[in-house]
C-alpha positions in Angstrom: -9.8 -13.3 14.0 -10.9 -14.6 10.6 -11.9 -18.3 10.6 -9.2 -20.2 8.6 -12.0 -22.4 7.3 -14.0 -19.5 6.0 -11.5 -16.8 5.0 -12.8 -13.3 4.2 -11.9 -11.5 1.1 -8.3 -10.3 0.8 -6.6 -7.2 -0.5 -8.3 -3.9 -1.3 -11.9 -3.4 0.1 -15.1 -2.8 -1.8 -14.5 0.2 -4.1 -18.1 1.4 -3.6 -17.8 1.9 0.2 -16.0 5.0 1.5 -14.6 5.0 5.0 -16.4 6.5 7.9 -16.6 10.3 7.5 -15.7 10.2 3.9 -17.9 11.3 1.0 -18.7 9.0 -1.9 -17.2 10.2 -5.2 -18.2 9.7 -8.7 -15.9 7.5 -10.8 -13.5 4.9 -9.6 -10.7 2.8 -10.9 -10.1 2.7 -14.7 -9.4 -0.8 -16.0 -7.2 -1.2 -19.1 -8.2 -3.5 -22.0 -4.6 -4.4 -22.6 -1.4 -4.5 -20.5 2.0 -4.4 -22.1 4.6 -7.0 -21.1 6.6 -5.9 -18.2 10.4 -5.8 -18.1 11.7 -8.5 -15.7 15.4 -8.1 -16.3 16.0 -6.7 -12.8 13.2 -8.5 -11.1 12.3 -12.0 -9.8 9.4 -13.7 -11.5 7.3 -16.0 -9.4 4.4 -18.3 -10.6 1.9 -18.9 -7.7 -0.2 -21.3 -9.7 -0.5 -24.5 -7.7 0.7 -22.8 -4.5 -1.7 -23.5 -1.6 -3.7 -20.6 -0.1 -2.6 -19.3 3.2 -4.4 -20.6 6.3 -4.7 -19.2 9.8 -5.0 -20.3 13.4 -1.4 -21.2 14.2 -0.9 -18.5 16.8 -3.0 -16.6 19.3 -3.6 -13.0 18.4 -4.8 -10.0 20.4 -6.8 -7.2 18.7 -7.1 -3.6 19.6 -9.8 -2.0 17.4 -10.8 1.6 16.7 -7.7 3.1 18.3 -7.6 6.9 17.5 -4.1 7.9 16.5 -4.6 11.4 15.1 -7.4 14.0 14.6 -6.2 16.2 11.7 -8.3 18.8 9.9 -10.6 17.5 7.1 -10.5 20.2 4.5 -14.3 19.8 4.0 -15.7 19.5 7.5 -13.2 20.2 10.3 -11.3 17.6 12.5 -11.6 14.0 11.6 -10.6 11.1 13.8 -8.2 8.7 12.2 -8.2 5.1 13.6 -6.2 2.0 13.4 -6.9 -1.7 14.1 -3.9 -3.3 15.8 -3.2 -7.1 15.8 -0.5 -8.3 18.2 0.7 -11.9 18.4 1.1 -13.6 21.8 4.8 -13.5 22.5 7.3 -13.6 25.4 8.4 -10.0 24.7 7.9 -7.0 22.5 7.3 -7.7 18.8 8.3 -5.7 15.7 5.7 -3.5 14.0 4.3 -3.4 10.5 2.0 -0.5 9.6 -0.5 -1.7 6.9 -1.7 1.1 4.6 -4.8 0.0 2.6 -5.6 0.8 -1.0 -8.7 2.5 -2.2 -7.8 4.4 -5.4 -6.9 7.6 -3.4 -10.7 7.9 -2.8 -11.1 6.1 0.5 -9.0 4.2 3.0 -10.7 1.4 4.9 -8.6 -0.1 7.7 -10.7 -3.3 7.6 -9.1 -4.3 4.3 -7.0 -7.5 3.8 -7.9 -9.1 7.2 -6.6 -12.5 6.2 -3.3 -11.2 4.9 -2.8 -9.0 7.9 -3.5 -11.9 10.3 -1.1 -14.1 8.4 1.7 -11.6 8.9 0.8 -11.2 12.6 0.9 -15.0 13.1 4.4 -14.8 11.7 5.4 -12.7 14.7 4.7 -9.1 13.8 2.2 -6.6 15.2 0.2 -5.3 12.3 -1.5 -1.9 12.5 -4.0 -1.2 9.8 -4.6 2.5 9.4 -7.0 5.1 7.9 -5.7 8.2 6.1 -7.3 11.2 4.5 -8.1 10.9 0.8 -9.7 12.8 -2.1 -13.1 12.2 -0.3 -11.8 14.4 2.5 -10.5 17.0 0.1 -7.0 15.8 0.8 -4.0 15.4 -1.5 -0.9 13.1 -1.2 0.6 15.5 1.3 -2.1 15.0 3.9 -2.2 11.2 3.3 1.5 10.9 3.8 1.3 13.0 6.9 -1.3 10.6 8.3 1.0 7.6 7.7 3.7 9.4 9.6 1.3 10.3 12.4 0.5 6.6 12.8 4.1 5.7 13.0 4.6 8.4 15.6 1.7 7.2 17.7 3.0 3.6 17.7 6.4 4.7 18.8 5.0 6.8 21.6 2.5 4.2 22.8 4.4 1.0 21.8 5.0 -0.2 25.3 1.3 -0.1 26.1 0.7 -2.7 23.3 3.8 -4.8 23.7 5.6 -3.4 20.6 9.2 -3.2 19.7 9.3 0.1 17.8 13.1 0.2 17.3 12.5 -0.7 13.7 9.2 -0.4 11.9 8.0 -1.5 8.4 5.3 0.0 6.2 3.3 -2.3 4.0 0.8 -1.0 1.5 -1.3 -2.2 -1.4 -2.1 0.0 -4.4 -2.6 3.5 -3.2 -1.3 2.3 0.1 1.8 0.9 -1.7 2.4 4.4 -3.1 2.2 6.0 0.4 4.5 3.3 1.8 7.1 4.0 -0.8 6.8 7.8 -0.2 7.3 7.2 3.5 10.4 5.2 2.7 12.1 7.8 0.6 11.0 11.2 2.1 12.6 11.0 5.5 10.7 11.3 8.8 10.7 8.6 11.4 13.4 6.0 10.5 12.0 2.8 8.9 13.6 -0.6 8.4 11.4 -1.9 5.6 8.9 -1.0 2.9 6.6 -3.5 1.2 4.9 -2.0 -1.9 2.3 -4.2 -3.4 1.2 -3.0 -6.9 1.5 0.7 -6.0 2.0 3.5 -8.5 5.1 5.7 -8.3 5.3 8.4 -11.0 1.6 9.2 -11.2 2.1 10.9 -14.6 2.7 7.4 -16.0 0.2 5.4 -14.1 -1.4 4.2 -17.4 1.9 4.0 -19.4 1.5 0.2 -20.0 -2.1 0.4 -21.1 -4.1 0.9 -24.2 -4.6 4.4 -25.7 -8.1 4.8 -24.4 -7.0 4.1 -20.8 -4.1 6.5 -21.2 -6.5 9.2 -22.5 -8.7 8.7 -19.4 -5.7 9.7 -17.2 -4.7 12.7 -19.2 -7.4 15.1 -18.0 -8.2 16.8 -14.7 -11.0 14.5 -13.5 -9.1 11.3 -12.9 -8.1 10.1 -9.4 -4.3 10.6 -9.9 -4.7 14.3 -10.9 -7.1 15.0 -8.0 -4.8 13.3 -5.5 -1.9 15.4 -6.6 -3.5 18.8 -7.4 -6.6 18.7 -5.3 -10.2 17.6 -6.0 -11.3 21.0 -7.2 -8.1 22.2 -8.9 -9.3 21.5 -12.4 -5.7 20.7 -13.4 -4.4 17.6 -15.1 -1.1 16.3 -13.9 0.6 17.9 -16.9 -0.7 21.3 -15.8 1.2 21.3 -12.5 4.7 19.8 -13.1 6.1 21.0 -9.8 3.3 19.2 -7.8 3.8 16.1 -10.0 7.5 16.0 -9.2 6.8 16.6 -5.5 4.4 13.6 -5.5 6.9 11.3 -7.2 9.0 9.1 -4.9 11.7 8.9 -7.6 12.4 12.6 -6.9 13.7 11.8 -3.5 15.8 8.7 -4.0 19.1 10.4 -5.0 19.0 12.8 -2.0 17.8 10.4 0.7 20.4 10.2 3.5 19.2 6.6 4.5 16.9 4.2 2.8 15.1 1.2 4.2 14.9 -2.1 2.5 12.3 -2.3 -0.3 10.2 -5.2 -1.5 8.0 -4.5 -4.5 5.3 -6.9 -5.8 3.3 -6.4 -9.0 1.1 -8.7 -11.1 2.0 -8.9 -14.8 -1.7 -8.7 -15.7 -2.5 -5.6 -13.5 -5.1 -3.6 -15.4 -5.3 -0.7 -12.9 -1.7 0.3 -12.2 0.9 -0.2 -14.9 3.4 -2.8 -13.8 6.2 -0.5 -14.9 5.4 1.8 -12.0 7.1 -0.5 -9.4 9.9 -1.1 -11.9 10.7 2.6 -12.2 11.2 3.0 -8.4 13.0 -0.4 -8.0 15.5 0.5 -10.7 16.1 4.0 -9.2 16.8 2.4 -5.9 19.1 -0.1 -7.4 21.0 2.7 -9.1 21.9 4.2 -5.6 22.8 0.8 -4.1 19.7 0.4 -2.0 18.4 -2.9 -0.7 15.5 -3.6 -3.2 13.8 -6.6 -4.7 10.9 -6.6 -7.2 8.7 -9.6 -7.6 6.6 -10.0 -10.8 3.7 -12.3 -10.1 2.6 -14.3 -13.1 -1.1 -14.0 -14.0 -1.9 -11.6 -11.1 -4.2 -8.7 -11.4 -4.8 -5.8 -9.0 -5.6 -7.4 -5.6 -9.3 -7.5 -4.8 -10.0 -4.9 -7.4 -9.3 -7.7 -9.9 -12.8 -9.1 -9.1 -14.3 -6.0 -10.7 -12.4 -6.9 -13.9 -13.7 -10.5 -14.0 -10.7 -12.1 -12.3 -10.4 -14.7 -9.5 -10.0 -12.6 -6.3 -8.7 -15.4 -4.1 -5.4 -16.0 -5.9 -2.6 -15.3 -6.2 -2.2 -12.6 -3.6 -3.4 -14.9 -0.8 -1.1 -17.7 -1.9 1.7 -19.0 0.2 4.1 -18.4 -2.7 3.4 -14.6 -2.4 2.8 -14.1 1.3 5.8 -16.2 2.4 8.0 -13.8 0.4 6.6 -10.9 2.3 7.1 -12.7 5.7 10.7 -13.7 4.8 11.5 -10.1 3.8 10.1 -8.7 7.0 12.0 -11.3 9.1 15.2 -10.3 7.4 14.8 -6.6 7.7 13.1 -6.3 11.1 14.5 -9.3 12.9 17.8 -9.9 11.2 16.8 -13.5 10.3 
């Protein structure tokens, strides 16, 4: 496990490195020059300044790496093996499961991301499975990526006893693109889930740049941006506005009113996020509130977009690896998965 004295980078992995079997793409995240003030009237504002950074080493952890959980078809090159890395804390009995879905701008999905954050959650008493999923680099859309998240959940339920897991109630936790997929898993049915943690993920992809300056909004209006390609396909040549049915299908808000059962939701978003508009988590949070769902949105003062913040000249180590933020996630998981 990561050395608590020399912690590795947290959050989203290097945007220049695609996952194994994936093709590098031109382009990448678009960073806004300005971010509009976010509405906090239905949210909780936390200020992590001064909060200590998380440390590790309080509990023994077992690791299972490179576990193949599915082998779906890659639209470019045939079958592709999808793998997970599973961290399981030493415990007297089975432990609840959290599936971690990494970010990567819909272009790649490296399961090695956020090692310190994942270890911190595992030391709190949860098995954490970090997964790969198909992306634009595989010729995939949101449909295939969501199917891969469900495949990982199904694999863990089927094989849980082999790893010492309690799969009666599972959580999905994602950052950025992974947060989007976590939210979609929570509202679209499939295997029952107890909890969703969505860290700075988009929701309505047609408004991913809604809080940003005009130039950034223009960058998302055409067919060649990552949101349009993830919804319509890499070679469709269509902007999001050119395929309204697909845009609605990709929008988690479309499913909230008809969902028969909803898990608990925890949203986290930095008020200085230049890559995904902070209003994206607010839209879904307020839609869930409207139907009486268990939902909390935390607005993190001064926070950017996870590790991608480093590409925008921000300190990557804080605040997403602060106790102030991570203890909120752990507390939420204990309540929803363990009844604490």
